[in-house]
N, C-alpha and C positions, 0 to 999 in steps of 0.2 A: 583055880585061876587059869585063865586063858592068856595066850600071847597074842595081843591084838595090835595091828597097825592102823593108824588113823592119819589120813591125808586130807587136808583142807581145814585149817584152823581159822575160819572166818567168824563172823558175828555169831553164827549158830554152832559151827563145828567146835569152837574152843570150849564152850561149856559142855557140849556133848562128850568130848574127850575127857574132860574133867570128871564127869559122872562115871565113866568107865574106870578111871583110876581110883576113884573113891569106892568103887565096887570091888576093888582088890585085884584087878587085872593088870598084867604087865603091858605097858603101852609103848609102842615104837612110833615115833612121829617123824615126818619128813621136814627137815630143815631146808627151807627154800631160800627166798630172797631176804627174808627178815629173820631176826632171832626168834626162837620159840618163847612162848609166854613163860615167865619165870615160875609162876605158880605150878605149872605142869612139871617142870624139872624138879622143883622142890618136893612134889608128890611122888617122884620116882620115874617119870617118863624118860625114855632114852631117845636121843636124836640120831637120825640116819641122814646121810647126805644124798640119797636117791630113793626113788620109789622102788627100784629093784632091791635095794638093801632092806627096806621096810618089809617087802614080801619075803625076802630070804629069812628074816628073823621071826616074823609073825605067822601064826596058823590061820588067823582070820584078818583080812585087810578091809578096812572101811574107807570109802571115799565120800567126801562132802564138798563138792566143787560147784562153781557157778553155772556151767552150761555143758552141753554135749561135747563140743570140741575139747574142752579141758579134761573131761573124763576120758575121751578117746586117747588123748596125748599121754595122760598119766598111766592108763592101762597098757597101751601098746607102743608108745614112743620109745626112743632110745633110753635105756636104763629105766624102763617103765616096770609096772607091777608084773606084767606077763613074763618079763625076763627073769624075775626072781621067784616065780612060782614052782612048786613041785606038786605032784599028784596028791589029792586029798585036802588041799587047802581051800578056803572059802573066801570069795570076794563079795563084799556087800557094798553096793552103790546107793548111798542115801541122798545123792543129789537129785535135782528135779530136771530131767532131761527127756529127750525124744523116746517115746515108747518103741518106735520102729528100730532106732539105733540100739536101744537096750537089748532087744531080741538078738541082734547081730553080735553085740558084745558078749552076751551070755553064751551064745553058741561057740564063740572062739575060746572062751575060758573053759567051758565044759569039754571042748575038744582037747584040752591040755590035761584032762583028768581031774579037774577041780570043779568046785560048785560055785553057783552065782545066785545072788538075790538082788532084786531091785527093791529098795525100801525108802522111797521119798517120804518126807515128813511135812507136817503142817503144824503151825503153832507159833512160828516166828521166834524172835529172840527171847521173848518172855517165856514161851514154852520150853525152849532149849535150856534156859537157866533153871527153870523150875522142874525140869525132867518130866514134863507133862505133854510132850509132843504126841500128836497122832501120827502113827507110822503105818503106811500102806505098803504091803509086801507082795512081790511077785516071785514065784519060785516053787520048788517042790516042797510038799508038806513036811517031810522028814528033815530037810535042810532048814526050813522055817523053825521047827522045834529046836534044832541045834542052836540057832541064833537067838531064839526068843529071850533067854536070860540076859543077853546084852541089850536087846531092845527094851526090856523092862527097866533097865537102869536109866534109859533116856526118855521114855514115853509112858503113856497110860493106855491110850486106845490103840491097840496093836492088832491089825487084821491081815490075815492072808487072803488076798483078793483072788488070785488065780496063778497061772503060770508066769514065766518071765515076761516082763512088759506090762503085766496087769497092774502092778503097783504104780508104774509111771502113768498109765492110763487113768487110774483113780486120781492121781495127783493133778493131772490136767483138768479132770472134771471138777475137782475141788477148787482149782484156781478160776475156772469159769464162774462157778457159783459165788465165790468171794468177790471177784471183780464186779459182777453184775449187781450184787447186793450193795457193795460200796457205792456204785453209781446210783442205785435206787435211793439209798439214804441221802446222798448228796442232793439229788433232785428234790426230795421231800423237804429238806432243810432250806434249799433255795426258794422253793414255793412258799414255805412258811414265812421266811424273812421278807420276801417281796410283798406278802399279804399283811405285813406288820405284826406278825406273831413271833414270839421268842422261840427259836429252834430248841433251846435248852428245855423249855416247858413241853414242847412237842415230844422231845426224846423222853422226858420223864413220864409222860402220859403213855407213850407207846410201848415202853419197856414192859408194862404189865399186860399187854394185849397180844393179839395174833401176829402183829408186826415185830414183836420183840425178837432180838437176835444178839449174838455175840458182837456182830459188826455194828449194830445200832448202839450197843453198850460201849464198846471200846473205841471204834473208829468214829462213832457219832460224837463221843467226848472230844476226840482229837479235832474234829471239824469245828466244834463249838469253841474250843480253847485255842484254835489255830496252832496246834502243836504237831508239826509235821516233821520232826526229827525222825529219821528212818528206823522203824522196827522191821519193815520190809519195803525195800526200795521199789519205786515205780519201774526202774530199769529191769529188775528181776521179774516183776509181775508181767511186764511186756514180753519178756522172753518166754514165760509160760503161756501167755495168750498166743504168741506166735506158734508155739507147739500145737495149741488147740486148732488154730486156723490151718496150719499145714496138715494136721491129721484129718481135719474136715475135708480138705481138698483130696487127700488120698482115699477117703471113704465116700466121696461124692455127695456130701451133705452140706447144708448151709447153716451157719451159726451167725445170724444177722446181728444179734445183740452183743455177742462177743466181739464182732468186727467193729461195731460202733464204740464199744467201751475202749477197745484198743486205740481207736482213732482219737478219742478224748484224752487218753493218756499221752498222746503225742504232743499235746500243747502244754503239758506240765513239765516242771523241772524233774528230770528223771532220777535225781538223787534224793528227792523227798520221799516221805512215806506215801504208800498208795492211797491213804485217806485224803491226800491232797487233790484227789480227783475233783473235789468240790470247787477248786480254783478254776478248773477248765470250764465248768458250767457257769461260774460267776463271770468269766470273761465273755462267754457267749451271751450272757445277759447284760453285758455292758458295764460290769462292775469291777473288772480286773484290768 
């Protein structure tokens, strides 16, 4: 049994923390502005009033937060994780944040005699609940092996990509592919509908061919059923695409389709699921 701290009990963090408890680990949670989920308490989680106290109690501290500034604040702010660390502890950031800032965070934590992994995830709320997340890890191989039993309680496809920052780079690449594929499915459905053909039949036919994909299967169904309750909010996907475009600027490269997709997201309700991309295309076609 490990003593694990978990900070960030959102849509995905909450079930991820639950899997760690179910796996027999002692869990320390940050009690922030709202009360902690009762099911986690009932399973034996212990509440702490600051990130510093979480780090004091736990040997491994996991963060699952919305964006780079929140991770920076929780790590290095007043009463943050860094203030409660002692040599030999491990910090794992499973948020989706800037690869560049991740390298800087890792360097600071390592300078304190601790270890650091960036381990962003893909799979959304469904994957978090089912413990089938894809986990993309950046860090040292021996530290990855130390953390792998925890990852296996939360995900299925777990890959060490490279050094610190590589996990976040992989996640940004993932989000580029997901966004552009959602946009492609939306374009195809709009084309079919305008031509008088049922998009549901188009989806059924294409699922068995080369165009078949998880996005066509899952988000295609959302588009057809007009079911845009968020599994992954547009606002969060835009954050990830901003990371891609900022990284492209640093690298001196052009990501034209990523930029276009980001612009299309701008005309959508940011609190809807990212499959609502089709609504932007419909508006451009004079239907919204």
